[in-house]
C-alpha positions, 0 to 999 in steps of 0.5 A: 835338624838342629844339633843337640850334640854340642850341648852335652859333649866337649873335649880340650887338647893342649896347644903350644903357646897357651897360658896355664889357666884352666880351660873347659874340658871333657872332665868339666862336661860331666859336671854340667847339670841339666835344669828344666821343665820348671812349673810354678805350683798353684799357690805360687810358693813352689817351683818344680824343676827336673834336674839331670846329671851324668852317670858315667858308670852306666853312660846315661843321664839320670834325672830327679824332680826337685822343689824350690821354695820361692821365699827361701830358695831352698831346694828339696829333692822329691824323687830318688832312683826314679829313672826317667823322671820328667813332665811334672804337672801340679794337681789343680789344688796343688797337693799332688804332682803327677809325673812320668817315670820308667816302670820295671820294664823301662816304659814311662808311666804316670806316677802321683806323689803328695807334695807334703810327704809320702811315696809315689804311686804308679797310676798307669800300667800301659803296655806302651810308653806314656808320652803326655799327661794332663790333670782333670779340672777336679783333680780326680783323674788324668788324660794321657797318650800312649801308642797302640800295642803291636798285635799279638802273632802266634805260630806262622803268623809271627813271620807275617810281618811285612808292612806297607811303606808310606812317608816314613824313615827308611830305618823303620822295621815295622808299621807305625802304631797310632798314638791315642788318648786314654783317661785314668782315675786317681784310683788307677782305673784306665779307660781308652778314649780314642781309637782308629788309624789316625794318631796324635802326631809322632815326633822323633828327636831332635824335634820338640816334645809332643803337643800338650793336651788339656781339659776344658773347664767343665772336664767334658772335653779335651783339646789335643792335636790329631794327625791322619796317620802316625807316620812321621812324614804325615805330620803336616796333617796335624790339626787341633781337635776336641774330643768328648771325654765320655764318648771319644767323639772328636771334631775339628776346632778351627778347620784350618788347612795348615798344620797346627800344634802345641795348644795352650788353654787360657786361664778360664779355658775359653780360648786356646793359643796354638802354633801355626805358620804365618799367613796360613802358609806352609813353610813360613815362620811359626807364630801363635794363633788364638781361637775360641775353644767353642770353635772358630777361626784363629787369628795371629796375635803376634803378626806384628812381632814377626819372629818365630815363636818358640814358647807360649804361656798365658798371663793370668788375666787371659788378655795377653800371652808371654812369648819367647823367640830368637831375636838377633843373637838372644832369646827374648821374651815379650808380653803380647796382648791379644790386641795391641803391640808386644812389650819386651821383657828386660832380661839384662845379661841373661839368655833365657831358654825358650820354655816359659811358665807363668803362675796364677799371680803373673810370676814367671819361672824360667831357666837361663844362662849367662856368658859364663854359666850353664842354665840355672832357675830364675824367677820374676815376681812381676813383669818388669822386675829383675830376674832373681836366681833361685838355684846355684847348681852349676859349678863347672865353670868356676875357675875356668877361663872362657873366651869372650863372645860378641855379636857381629853383623854383615851384609849378604845379598842385601840381607842383614846377617849376624852371628856370634864370634868367640875369642880364644881365652888368651886372645891378645890384640896384634896377633892373628888366629886360626878361624873355625866356623861352627855352623848351626843346624836346623836350618830354623835355629839360631846361634846365640850369644850365651854360654855355648859349650861348643864354641868354648871348647873350640876357642879353648884350642886357641882358635877364633870361632864364628857361628853364622846365622845364615838365611833360614835362621829363625832370628830375624823375621819371616822374610829372612827365614823363608829366603832359603826356599829353593836356595837351601845351600847356595844362598846360606853359603854366600851368607857364611862367606860374607861373614868370614870376610867380615871377620877377616877385615878385622885383621885378626884372622890367620887366613892360611888356617881356616876350618869349617864344621857343623852338625846336621844342617851345619854338616850340610853347609860344611859339605857345601863350603868345602866343595864350593870354596875348595881353596879356602879351607885347611880342614873340615868336620861334617857331622850328620851331613846332608849331602844329597837332597834326594836322599833327605827327601826320600829316606829321612823321618820328615822326608816329603816335608822338605819340599818347604825348603827344597821345592816340589818333589824331585821326581816330578818333571825335571826337578831332579836338576834343581835338587842336584844344584843344591846338593853338596854331593854334586860338588864333592869332587872339588873338595881339597880339605882333609875332612872328618865325617861323623854319623849315627848308623841309626840316624832317622833325621839325616840318613847315614847314606849321605855320609857314606856318599861323601866319604866315597866321593872324597876318598875316590878323589884322593882327599884325606878323609876319615868316616866314623860311625856311632852304633846308636840310633838317633840324630846324634849320640846322646849318652855322655861318653859317646857324645864326649867322643864326638868332640874329642875327635872333632877337636883332635882332627882340626888341631892336626891342621890348625895348630901350626906356629901362630902368625906374629904379623901385627893385625892390620898389616 
């Protein structure tokens, strides 16, 4: 349930006593450029990137495909007015790119463009959106995935639209349609390859992109991931498969009993690296396995690393992988041999994105931030070389005074816990400041020491900002990540309180002005903190809050998969008791803090029913509360204007209660 809202929307309010230097604001937000999906060309001379910019007139994000010349760093815009441009894939010979973009009906389709000039040609005309693509090794076609069409109904049959419910979100209004594989030639002849009630796994935001597909070296088979249904709550049935590209016959690749995903073929296409859980146990951290494409059991090549692996790419010799994972409060890269210990790649002060891309000569393309700038494209010619900045697209922080960040550590229940502390831009020793908690979602996520729009906008109000990495975060190994099992609120709550105490002991916190906030799982912990430590908080903001674990288990898109954190079904035996003990709504009658609740009406990940429950619980107990609902689908507003509105409301609410005259008591007294 990690939040994506904080990446794209910010607002600044003036506060008494601020200096006159410019600070991060909503106006700055629209200037942030999205940079990602970096892909090195086969000859290593060019890097393609997808660049996104805010279009406020249409309230959307517009994307384009750019090429960056490795030698000169010159940037060339390759697409214009091509809505939804994404997923660039170089042809095997590097003379063309295939990519996804919207057709006239706003459905993503495959387009192919020559790299040395010429117009894009629409290759597919799928009746449903194309979701993932892969080139055939000979460059004469591609494989792709698309959902089956809704069956055509006429006359009275148009109203015979009842559907059977399974492990799906309560927001569904029709039966889920299976996603299947197709092939298409460069001439545009499409052929259906697979069919049936099974499906490629369906992921809903903020879950990651669909698992990739890839041809074997001879082009006769395709590696993909198969789930036994398209229903989101059944994605734990996802397993690696091989499909015959001529007949459509499929068979399992590893015969694993636990979920698998994200297959990446080795350079010679004889091995496949893929994601699965450590020790083959559901709920453990995600690690990387390698198996022969010919079939056979995979093995965890990163077991000794003990980090939740986020990004994987093969090194050119096929004997090692480049891996990325959260490590402490940084994203780290390692070169992981198939046999032997991992070696960390030096990144200096950069905080790279998890997505990794390696060229045929071993060069690495990545995006990364530093403490004062959003993401840019960087390039490492050889492992061990310093990263070289390739783009200079971000000007949003030029002339802006930002708050300093640092990593803080503390002990909680014998666990080593860390977090990120951001200071107000005008911080002065000897003063005490309000403290705002900004709690990350997930829970399998991490707050990082990097350019963070959320922490900077809060710090710009004159507040200290603490982002704790409570148990369940994926930055400190498997034992720390699974310490949340059957203790999904109380344990993290103790970790967070220990972090508050650690910062208070520095003598810099005005202890009468504390606030707690977060989105998604951060909203869950906000709701928990105000109900279990009610005397502490001056105000709270609970965005998309999980308040009732039974609702989360029963109604959300990943519903029954929550047993990995919550324990067995609440409807078996007397398990409802254990769910109630960990549900924030159980303690809502204790809340004293004025609370702002925000939620999307169409949130499939954290159902808005839970926000309604919290609203009525607080209102009925005489607590100052406001509930703002956004009339959009999704886990959080993703368009520029509504997501800006989220942060306008967030900071304005807290400012009412925190921006009293600051204490002048010297620190430590």
